[in-house]
One Martini backbone bead per residue (centre of mass of N, CA, C, O) as a GRO file, in nm:
protein
   72
    1UNK     BB    1  28.405  15.957  11.142
    2UNK     BB    2  28.692  15.949  11.259
    3UNK     BB    3  28.752  15.660  11.163
    4UNK     BB    4  28.727  15.715  10.855
    5UNK     BB    5  28.956  15.955  10.863
    6UNK     BB    6  29.189  15.882  11.086
    7UNK     BB    7  29.133  16.004  11.350
    8UNK     BB    8  29.171  16.109  11.665
    9UNK     BB    9  28.932  16.082  11.909
   10UNK     BB   10  29.057  16.237  12.148
   11UNK     BB   11  29.122  16.505  11.995
   12UNK     BB   12  28.838  16.554  11.875
   13UNK     BB   13  28.678  16.565  12.152
   14UNK     BB   14  28.853  16.792  12.289
   15UNK     BB   15  28.789  17.027  12.074
   16UNK     BB   16  28.490  16.955  12.135
   17UNK     BB   17  28.197  17.050  12.270
   18UNK     BB   18  27.959  16.898  12.460
   19UNK     BB   19  27.650  16.889  12.526
   20UNK     BB   20  27.431  16.875  12.761
   21UNK     BB   21  27.194  16.614  12.877
   22UNK     BB   22  27.065  16.794  13.065
   23UNK     BB   23  26.812  16.950  13.211
   24UNK     BB   24  26.682  17.247  13.207
   25UNK     BB   25  26.470  17.484  13.325
   26UNK     BB   26  26.338  17.531  13.051
   27UNK     BB   27  26.257  17.242  12.987
   28UNK     BB   28  26.080  17.195  13.237
   29UNK     BB   29  25.882  17.431  13.198
   30UNK     BB   30  25.780  17.351  12.910
   31UNK     BB   31  25.685  17.066  12.984
   32UNK     BB   32  25.480  17.152  13.200
   33UNK     BB   33  25.307  17.324  13.012
   34UNK     BB   34  25.224  17.102  12.810
   35UNK     BB   35  25.109  16.896  13.018
   36UNK     BB   36  24.904  17.092  13.139
   37UNK     BB   37  24.745  17.137  12.879
   38UNK     BB   38  24.656  16.845  12.844
   39UNK     BB   39  24.501  16.821  13.109
   40UNK     BB   40  24.300  17.050  13.058
   41UNK     BB   41  24.178  16.946  12.794
   42UNK     BB   42  24.074  16.678  12.916
   43UNK     BB   43  23.901  16.809  13.149
   44UNK     BB   44  23.707  16.981  12.937
   45UNK     BB   45  23.653  16.750  12.685
   46UNK     BB   46  23.868  16.689  12.499
   47UNK     BB   47  23.971  16.495  12.271
   48UNK     BB   48  24.252  16.318  12.236
   49UNK     BB   49  24.338  16.384  11.938
   50UNK     BB   50  24.303  16.692  11.970
   51UNK     BB   51  24.490  16.733  12.212
   52UNK     BB   52  24.746  16.621  12.072
   53UNK     BB   53  24.754  16.828  11.846
   54UNK     BB   54  24.779  17.080  12.020
   55UNK     BB   55  25.030  16.985  12.183
   56UNK     BB   56  25.213  16.939  11.939
   57UNK     BB   57  25.215  17.232  11.845
   58UNK     BB   58  25.320  17.343  12.114
   59UNK     BB   59  25.584  17.183  12.108
   60UNK     BB   60  25.703  17.323  11.858
   61UNK     BB   61  25.704  17.604  11.983
   62UNK     BB   62  25.887  17.533  12.231
   63UNK     BB   63  26.135  17.455  12.072
   64UNK     BB   64  26.179  17.734  11.950
   65UNK     BB   65  26.187  17.888  12.215
   66UNK     BB   66  26.429  17.736  12.338
   67UNK     BB   67  26.630  17.809  12.118
   68UNK     BB   68  26.610  18.120  12.159
   69UNK     BB   69  26.677  18.127  12.467
   70UNK     BB   70  26.963  17.978  12.445
   71UNK     BB   71  27.102  18.209  12.264
   72UNK     BB   72  27.096  18.456  12.479
   0.00000   0.00000   0.00000
């Protein structure tokens, strides 16, 4: 975008902070929770498509939770 507008990319990137690409402790905890739930569901006999649907919905909830926790 900076190239199209003719802006200097060095000054444009210096003025805006880029978020870190590393996983935070919140990301790791929520990922462990979702993967643990998948493991438990499969262990108790829930079929794979149903387990993935449940875990997918839980994943969407955790994304929203992570967004709200990181804003605080």
